[in-house]
N, C-alpha and C positions, 0 to 999 in steps of 0.2 A: 507554508501556505500565509497565507492577507488574508484577511477579514477583511473588507473595505466599501466603499458606498459603489466602486465600478467595478468593471472587470481587467483585470489586465493577462495578461501574457506570459506563459509561462516557454522559455527557453528550454529544447533539449539537451537533456545533458545525462550519459547511459549508470554517471554511476550516483542517481540521488532519486531518487519521485518529487515535484514541485508540479499541486498543483495552482499556480499562478497567486495574482487576489481575484478573487472569491467574494459579492456583493450578496448580503441577504437574498432570501430564499435563494438559491440557487443551489446547482450544487456539479459536480464532475469528478470525473474520473477514469483511469488510470490503467494501463494494464500490463502487466509482469512475464516475461515466460522466462521455464525454467526447465530443467531438462535431464535427464539419470543419464549418466553415462557409464556408472555400472553393470551388470548383468545379472547385479540381485535387485527388490524392489527395499525402497526405500522411502522415508515419510520427512516430511518439513516441519518445523513449527514453526510460527511466527511471530514473533512478538516485538510490540510498538509500543513504544518510552520517547518521554516528553510531553508540551503542552498541544499539540496538534492531535494526539492520540484519543484524550474524549473525541472528536471529527471522525473518521479515519472509524472504515466496515468496510470487516473483508474477513474471508476464513482465516482461519488461528489455524486449519491445519490442512494437513496431504498426502496422499498416499502417492508412488510413484510406483511403477512395474515396470522391469529391468529396460535401458534406453528409451523413456514414455519421455514427451511433451510435454507438459502443462502453461497453457496460462491461466492465469487468474486475478482476477478485477482491485482495487484500490479506491473508493470510494469517499465518497462526505455530501453529506449537506448541510447550507448552514443554515442556519430558521436568525429570525431577529431578534429575539431578546445574545446575540455576544456580542461581546465587546472589538470594536476593533482592534490589529494590531497585524506580525507578524506568532504564528505557530510553527513549531520544531519540532525536530523527532527524529530519531532514531529507530528503525527497521530492524530487528534480523531474521536470521531462516539458523534455528537452525536441523539438522539434516541426518538421522542417524539409520540406522540396516531398520528396513525389517523383522522382525519378527516371525517366520511361518508355523 
């Protein structure tokens, strides 16, 4: 993600979430699809590191029933007091079997 004075387009890439360039006062959102292929329920914990983490809005915990597919959003809002520049980080998803 880049904070800049005008909008920029992020080209598609399935291995990363890229918001492109976002000007002050703007927001952006991306959607991620996850599916539980197991015959038991699982839980997912989402963790973000790096300097981009201060800008992201997301649900850090999800539960999946067996064979359930879900989409979740990752959003950002850029306020006028943010510094121009590139912001990046790493998103980790930790999956565990949900105890009944």
